[in-house]
Residue, then its C-alpha position, 0 to 999 in steps of 0.5 A: p639356308g643356302i650353301q655356306h663354306r663352313a656350314p653346307g646345310p640341307i642342300v648339300a645334305l640332300l644332294e649327298d643322301e642316296r635316299v633322296t631324289v632331287e626334282l629340278i625344273n630346267d626351264g631357265i627361270h627356276l634354276h641357274p644351269s650351274v645348279l643343275d650341273l651341281a645336282y647331276g655332279t653330286a646326285g647323278a642322273s639316277r637320283v634326279a627327276l626332271i619335272t615341269d611344275a607346269m600350269g595350264a599355260a604350259g606350251m601356250g603363248d603369252g597372256l592371262y591364265p587362271l591358276g585356281p582363284l589367282q590370275v597369272e600373266v605369262k610374258d616371254g614364257v614366264a608365268r607370274l602372279v598378276e598380284g605380287g609378281s611371284i613365279a607361278g609354276s612354269t610353262l615348261t614342257l618335258d621336251v623342252a626340259f630334255r632339249r635344254s638338259v642335252t644342249l645347254n647342260g651337256l647331259s648325255l641322251n641316256q642321262a636325260v632320258e633316265s631323269l625324264s622317264a625311269v626316275p619319275a616312274r620309280l618314284l611313283g611306284l610305276a617302274d613295272t609298267v612305264g619308264s623304260l622300253e621293255t617287254g611287258k611294259n606300256a609302249d609309251l614313247v616320244v620320238l625326237d629328231s636327232e638334230s634339234y630334239q623336236v617332237v616328231a611322233v608320240m606313241r601311247r600304249g603301243a598306238w601312234i597318236s601323232g606322227g606315227d605314219r613316218f614310223a609304220t615299219v619297224t625293223t629289229g635286228 
């Protein structure tokens, strides 16, 4: 059941329960922006994990794609089953989820980064190796430009796999 004024139901109970992490797909299709605002306002960034629910068409153009034995049509970035028309996962990538969270939902950069990296790492039991930039952890990072939050470089385990030539010299202070 949904949220009712006299019977808030399971949604409110889960948002208020500190043991629960809320997974949100911020693609503009699965959830209205107000639902994200409600989740962040109630649960906070430390309990929200931004996820993609992406299928093989993630980041690809419109067309037909397989999803197991099913056929999915992607049109205008929305993945729907050919038979029945139900939403069939998403084509969302995490950089787009980040960009939407900051520019449309007004999250701070820290909140968006926490929900995309630290929270999922903690949930998966990997917080000792990934999820934040700390000595002894994998040096996995994505560099975004400061204006439109587009990906400009990617580092995996300390090695640049794209765009790294722009960041060859690192100065620490």
